[in-house]
C-alpha positions in Angstrom: 17.5 51.7 53.2 18.9 51.2 49.7 22.1 49.3 48.7 24.0 52.5 48.2 23.2 53.7 51.7 24.1 50.3 53.2 27.5 50.2 51.4 28.2 53.8 52.5 27.3 52.9 56.1 29.7 50.0 56.2 32.5 51.9 54.5 32.1 54.6 57.2 32.2 52.0 59.9 35.3 50.4 58.4 37.1 53.8 58.2 36.2 54.6 61.8 37.7 51.2 62.9 41.0 52.3 61.4 41.2 54.9 64.2 42.8 57.6 62.1 45.1 55.2 60.2 45.2 56.1 56.5 44.0 53.2 54.3 46.0 52.1 51.3 44.3 51.0 48.0 40.9 51.5 49.5 39.2 51.6 46.0 40.6 48.2 45.0 39.8 46.7 48.5 36.2 47.9 48.4 35.6 46.8 44.8 37.1 43.4 45.4 35.2 42.8 48.6 31.9 43.9 47.1 32.4 41.9 43.9 33.2 38.7 45.9 30.1 39.2 48.1 28.0 39.9 45.1 29.1 36.7 43.3 28.6 34.6 46.5 25.1 36.0 47.0 24.0 35.7 43.4 25.3 32.1 43.2 23.4 31.3 46.4 20.2 32.9 45.2 20.5 30.9 41.9 21.2 27.6 43.7 24.7 27.7 42.1 23.2 27.7 38.6 26.0 29.7 36.8 23.8 30.5 33.8 21.1 31.9 36.0 23.6 33.8 38.1 25.3 35.3 35.0 21.9 36.4 33.7 21.0 38.0 37.1 24.4 39.9 37.0 24.0 40.9 33.3 27.3 39.2 32.4 28.2 36.2 30.3 28.7 32.8 31.9 32.3 32.9 30.8 32.9 36.2 32.5 31.2 34.8 35.6 33.4 31.8 35.6 36.5 34.0 35.2 35.5 36.1 38.2 34.6 33.0 40.2 38.1 31.6 39.6 39.7 34.9 40.7 37.9 34.7 44.0 38.4 31.0 44.5 34.7 30.1 44.0 35.3 27.4 41.5 36.7 24.0 42.6 
């Protein structure tokens, strides 16, 4: 199963758990949650080497650090 299918499966499960309640700001919620998880996983796989993680993500190290700050991943 590819990443797209996994994400779809989990979004479907999330929506089912809402039991008919209409979600608000679903797009922002999903993007934020996925980005946070992506940063955590990439940092883990790179042994917290920010340069390597940035390279894996295809972004600059500065952008990575900005996004890490946003999600509280920098101390």
